[in-house]
C-alpha positions in Angstrom: 5.9 -3.3 2.5 7.5 -1.6 -0.4 8.8 1.6 1.2 9.3 2.6 4.8 10.0 5.7 6.9 10.1 6.0 10.6 6.5 5.1 11.7 5.1 4.9 8.1 5.1 2.3 5.4 3.9 2.5 1.8 2.4 -0.3 -0.2 2.7 0.0 -4.0 0.3 -2.3 -5.7 -0.9 -2.8 -9.2 -4.3 -4.3 -9.9 -2.6 -7.3 -11.6 -2.0 -8.7 -8.1 -5.8 -9.1 -7.7 -6.9 -9.7 -11.3 -4.4 -12.5 -11.9 -4.1 -13.8 -8.3 -5.4 -17.3 -9.1 -2.9 -17.7 -11.9 0.0 -16.1 -10.1 -0.4 -17.4 -6.6 -3.3 -19.9 -6.6 -5.6 -17.8 -4.5 -8.9 -16.2 -5.6 -9.0 -12.4 -5.9 -11.2 -12.2 -2.8 -8.6 -14.3 -0.8 -5.8 -12.0 -2.1 -7.7 -8.9 -1.0 -8.5 -10.4 2.4 -4.9 -11.3 3.0 -3.8 -7.8 2.0 -6.4 -6.2 4.4 -5.3 -8.4 7.3 -1.7 -7.5 6.7 -2.5 -3.8 6.6 -4.5 -4.1 9.8 -1.5 -5.8 11.4 0.7 -2.9 10.4 -1.7 -0.3 11.7 -2.0 -2.3 15.0 1.7 -1.8 15.4 1.1 1.9 15.3 2.4 2.4 11.7 0.8 4.8 9.2 0.1 3.1 5.9 0.0 4.7 2.5 -1.5 2.7 -0.3 0.0 3.8 -3.6 -1.3 2.9 -7.1 0.0 3.7 -10.6 -2.3 6.8 -10.8 -0.5 8.2 -7.8 2.9 7.8 -9.4 1.6 9.6 -12.5 0.3 12.5 -10.5 3.1 13.6 -8.1 1.0 16.1 -6.1 -1.5 13.3 -5.4 1.3 11.0 -4.3 2.8 13.8 -2.1 -0.6 14.3 -0.5 -1.1 10.6 0.3 2.4 10.3 1.8 2.0 13.4 4.0 -1.5 12.2 5.2 0.1 8.9 6.2 2.7 10.7 8.2 5.8 10.6 6.0 8.0 13.5 7.1 8.5 16.4 4.7 11.9 16.6 3.1 13.9 19.6 4.1 
């Protein structure tokens, strides 16, 4: 997990993780994606909300805000 709040985690991933997975970690892109999905399923099984963030979200703050709120991140006061 890259960020965490009470009851919610956010994963920030770039596509390089999948496109270059064989070169970077010795696993195929499919294996990298499967591992990521299993990990995310484990987080959800613990009752955590999960927000998956990509670069496009960072570049569009309202989109990022919406994703975080939907995952359960509390609003700042």
